[in-house]
N, C-alpha and C positions, 0 to 999 in steps of 0.2 A: 441406500441402496440406489442402485444405477436405473436412469432412465432410458432402460435401452432404445427405445423409441425413437428418441433426437438424431438416431444413428442413422435411420433412414426415412425420418420427416425434418423437412427444411423450413425454417422461417424466410417467408417471402413475402412480397406484396403481392396484391390485385392489383388490375389493371383503374381501381377506384385508388387504389394508395391504401386498401387496409392490409392488414398484416394476417395472414394464415400460414398453418400448418401444411405443406407439400407433401405429400406422399411418394417415395420411391418404392414400389413393389418388389422392382428387380434388385435393389438395395436391400431391403429384408430379406429375399430369397435367399442373398449369398452369406448375408451378415449371419441368419438365424444357427445354422448348421456348423458356422466358424465359431458362434460363443454360446451356443445351446437356448434354449427357452425357457421363458416364468422364471422361475425361483432362480434357476440354477445360471442363468445369465444375468439376471437382478442383482445378484450377491458376489458376482464380479468386483474387482476393485476399478473405478473408472482409469488409473494409470495404467491398467495391465490390457484391457480394452484398448486404448488409444497407444500404447506400446506396440503392441503385435498391427493393429491397423498403418499406424506407421511405418513399420519395418517392410510391412508387404506392399507398401505405398512409394517406398523407395528402389523396390526392385523392377526389373523389364519383366516380370513376369504377367503372366492374364489377368492375374486378380490386383494388380496393382491400381489401373485406374480406379473400379468399384471401390475397394481399398481408401483409395481419396476423395472418392462421393461421398463416403463415411463418415470420417471426418469434416469435409465440408459443411453435412449436414449438422453434426456438432457444434459446430464453431460457430453457424449461423445463429444457432441459440444463446451461446456467449456472448454473441456480436450485442443481440438484441438485450439480454441483461443490463451489458456494459451501455447503451443506450438509455435503457430506462433508469440507471443508477446517475445518469450524467442529467437525468430531465429533473429527478428528484435534488440534484444536488444544486445544480443552476438555473433550472427552467422556469420557478417563479419570478426570479430576480431578472432574468433575462430576457424573458417571455419567449420560452419558446417550450416543444413539448418533444416525447419520445418520437412523437410521428413525426417531426420535422426532420431528425435523425436519421430514420430507417432507408429512406431514400437515398440516401449518399452512401453506409454501409450495406446492408441488403442487396447487394447487386449481382450474386450468385445466378449464374443461368442454367444453374440445374442438369446443364451435358455431362455424362458421365466421362468420357475424355476432354473436356475444357481447354481451350486455349486464350480464355476471355481473364485478363489478369484481376478477378474479384478482387475483396478484400480476402476472401476466404483463403483464395489463392494465395494472396500474397504473403497472408502468417503462414503457411505450410510452408512458402518458398523459404524462407526467414529463419524458419523455427530449427532450434535445435535442442535437441532433447539433453545432452549434458547440462544446458545453461540455467532450465527452468522446463515446469511445469506445463504444457501446452493451455492450458486456462488461464494462468499468469501470463504469457506469452500471448494470447491472445487478446487481454485486455489491456496489458500494455500498446500492441499495434493499432487497435482502437483506437485508443485515446490521442494517440499520436497520429490518427490518420489526417492526413492534407487537407480533405474534404470538412472533416471534421472543423480542421483548425481553420478555415476560409470562413468556413459560417458561422465559427463563434467570433471569431474576429467582426463580421458582420453586424451582430447581434452587439458588440460592446465587450467583448470579455475575450481575456488575452490570459496566455498563461508565459510564464517564464520560470528554466530549468533554475535548482539550489546549486546547481555551476556556472550559468550565466550573473546571478547575483553575487557570487563569491567576485567572478569574474570583475564586474566594472564597480565594485564596493572601495573605495579607498580607505585608505590604514585611519586616517582622522576624521572619517566620517563615524566611526565606531563609539564613542562617545556620546555622541547625541542619536543615534538609532539606538543605544545598548544602556539607558539610562538606568536600568534595574542593574547592572551587574557592579561589583563589586571591584576595587584597581587593580587586584590581584586573578581575578576572573577576566576583566580589561586585559589586563596587558596578555593573560593568558589567549584571549580574543586576536589580540593583533598578531602575536608572532606566529597562532596560527594560519592566518588568514595573510601572512606575508610569506609565508613559507608556502602557500598554495598557489599565493599569485606566480611565484619564482619557477613552480615547477610546472604548474597544471595550464599555469596564460602562456608562460612563454613554451609551452610544446605546442599550444592552440597555434599560436601564433605562426609556430614556423609550417605547420601543417593544414593552414586556411589557406594560403600562396592567393590571399585577394579575395577570396569566397565566403562568404558567409554563412557559414553552419551551425546548427544546432550542437548543443554543449552536449556530451556525451560523460559516462560515468566514469570517473578517475579510475586505471587500471591500477591493479597491485601495487607493479612495478612504482608508478606516481605515488600511490600512498605512502609506500615506503620510503620515498624519498623526501616527502613533506616531515613524514614525522619516522624517521629511522629505528627508532625503537620501540616503538609501539603495533602490535597485530593491526595489519591493512585496515579490517574489518572496524575496530575501535575508531582508528583515524576517520575512516567514510563516515562513522555514526558521528564523530566530534564535527565534521565537515557540515555534515546536513543539519543537524542541529543548530552550527551558528545560520547555518541561511536560510532555515526555518525561523529565526528572531529577527532576521534581515527582512524576508518577506512580510510580517506582521509590522515590522515599523513601515515597512512602503505602501503597506494596506490603509497604514492608520492617518498616514499622509497625503494620501490621492485618495482621498474619502468623495472628492468631486469629480474623480474622472473613474474609466472602468476599473476594476479592481483587479488586480494583477494578483493572479493565483493559480497555483499549480494547480491541473484537473486530477491530479494526484492525490492532493492534500485530503487528510481526514479532519481537517478543523475548518470544512465549508462553511459551519453552521454557526460560528463565531458571528458573522456580522448578522446574522439574524436575530441574536439577543439583544442587536440595535433598539427593535422595535418594541418590547416592553416599556423602555427607557426613552423613548423617541420624545416625547413631551417635555424632558429635560432641557438643559441647555447643549449644543451640538461639544461643547468640553467637557461637558459632565458624563454623554456619553463615551468621549476618548477615553477618559478616562477608567469607567466601569470595564471598557472593553479592553485595555490594556491591560487591567487588575485581573479580567476573565480569562486571558491569554497567559497569564501569566500561572493563575490558579489550573488552570487544564493541567500543565505540566508537571507542576510542583506535585501536585495531589496524585497525579499517577505515580511519580517518582515516590513518594510514600509510601502508597501501596505496593506497587513492586515492591520495596522495601521492605513493608511488614509482613508482607504473606511469605517473601525467600527467608525472613526469620522464623518465622512461624513454622515452617518447613523445617527448617535447621535446626529447630529446637526437637522436633519431632522424631529429626533422623538424627540426633545426638543422641539418644535413649536407647539406642536400639545396639545389640552386642555383636561385634565390634560398632563404634559410633561409626556414621556413614555422613553428617551433617558436611564435611569436606569434600568427601566425593560427591555430594548432591550439588552442592557450590562449582565447582569443577564442571560438572556434568551440564551443567546449567550456561556455564559459560561458550564452553566446546560446541553444543550447541546451535546459540544465539548471534554468540560475537563470532566466532573462528567457523560456524556453518557445515559443523564436521557430522558426516553418517552417525546413525546410533551404532551400527557394526563399527566402525573405527572409535568411538566412544567408548563400547564395552575394550576395545583392545587396548586404548590407552590407559584405561583406570581399572586393567585388570580384573572383568567381572566376566561371567563364564557367556553371555551373549545380548543381543541386542534390546531382547525382551525386559531384560531386567535394567536397561536403560531408558526403556521406555515406562515400564512403573517405577523408576526413580524420579523421573522429570513430571509422570503425571499433569502432560503439559495441559489438557484439555482444563483437567478440575485446577491448575492453577491459573487458568487464564479467567475461570468465573469469579475465583476469589478476589483477584486481584482487582476486575470489574464491580465485582459486589462492593467491596471498600472504598474503591474509586469514584464511585458513582456517588456514595453516602456521603464523602468528604466533598465532592465538589459542588454538589446541592447545599450543602451546609452553609459553605463560602462566599456561596454565587448568594445566596436569598440573602445571608449576613451585606454583601457588598450592595446588595442592591435596595434595600433601606435607609441607605448613604443617598438615595437618587430618588425615591418614590415610596407613600405611603404603604402602612401597612394593611391598607384596605384594598390598594393598588397589587400590590405584590399577591394577595391573598385571592384577584381575580384574574393575575396572570402564570398562575401558581402551575395548573396543567400543562398549557404551553412553554414554558419553563420547563420545566420535567421533560416532556416529548424534546425538546433540544436536546436536553442533555443524555438524555436516553440516545436519542441518534446519533450523538458526536464519541459517546464510548462505545457503543455497539459497534459504530463504523474502526473504531481504531482496534477494535480483537477480531473482528470479521477480516481485516485485513493481517493482522498479525495469524489467525487460524490460518487463511492462505497460504502467507507466509512459512508458516512451519512444515507447510504439505511439501514443499522442495523437498528431494532424499538427499539430494548432496551439491557442492557450490552452492551454498545459501549464503548470502549478502544479507546483512542488518540495514533493510530497507526502510521496514514497516517502522511506525513512531513507535509502537511498544519494544519491539528489538534493540533500536537505538537507544532509549531511556534505560531500557532493563541491562545495556551492555555498559550504559554510563553507570548505573549503580551497584552492578556488582565489580566496577575495576573502582571506584571508591573502596579506600582505608575500611573504612567498617564493615562493609562486605567481606 
């Protein structure tokens, strides 16, 4: 249910720096007649409320400023949530709390017709409803806010985008960085990276004109040039997967320097797994963490494959069989980013409700997560016993379970958020990238 009070209550700081909800009665009096009150308003979809407010805010009508204020109030809650997430993710390691981030981001002056370029105003100024949901957009721009980046640099935390990693990785480095790959997999990675350099890096050098700028996502046109015979989203997923592996290598070799890690990474808890085995030699820790990073992905792949097979067997028993239709719908939704309505037309289904019932996205993710967590826990415990005693493992079992649960929950939450984007969706989440790689394999 929608918490409608967020549209007239702004997260703001007191003079003492304490977080509070600041009421805007004018916004409340305007909002409630527009969207109803009580259960009527709370059962409306968040997207419906935001789309209406966004449309009104873009007009020159008298309601535009107050509609924008309602959106700014809602965005302040999103910003606060992102700050809390970042503090949970990195705060303990880099010695900061969410309270340190609030003054850098919660800077809206609360004026109805504000001209101050607060973060909420910047988010709205750059927002494009056709590209993503407002919540996704807010999260992305908050995490990349210059004030936060400067603060993190001061704390010894810095990030590097996957595209920057690929840009400055030389082909001869791959065998050393990716020793777990077979010769054929290494050859494929080298070919992909070479094509990426030829297209993306070349375009970037032309566009930079001497100025250093943050790497942006490759366009569909660039992705098609990199691998002409593949769907752009699958090429994007392959490149992101390669960058993730290279990131983990860099983390491993820079353990005595500030961690190089994306703020959007869902694998931030990996470093925390070193604490249960901190009494072992450093090389032993590195071996354990390297195996964990591999297990994290391979067990997710297994969970996705097993769950797809389970659903496919069930759908195969229907008359007529629907297992192939199910797998096609899965690919079209996650890997090509098509809407339910478009998928229904392509697969000859009567309406998008049929696609929703066919995919059962929430149940699918839940089953994947259960299988994944079970397999991952068993594998990590087996690996841990090679470095610590059974008694020590028993001591830290609860802590280990908590870390693994956070890791897997984070991946699934990211996937759920991505699935809410109705169209023009890209396979950015770890879950979608691994699913697309799985369904593109010959066995699926």
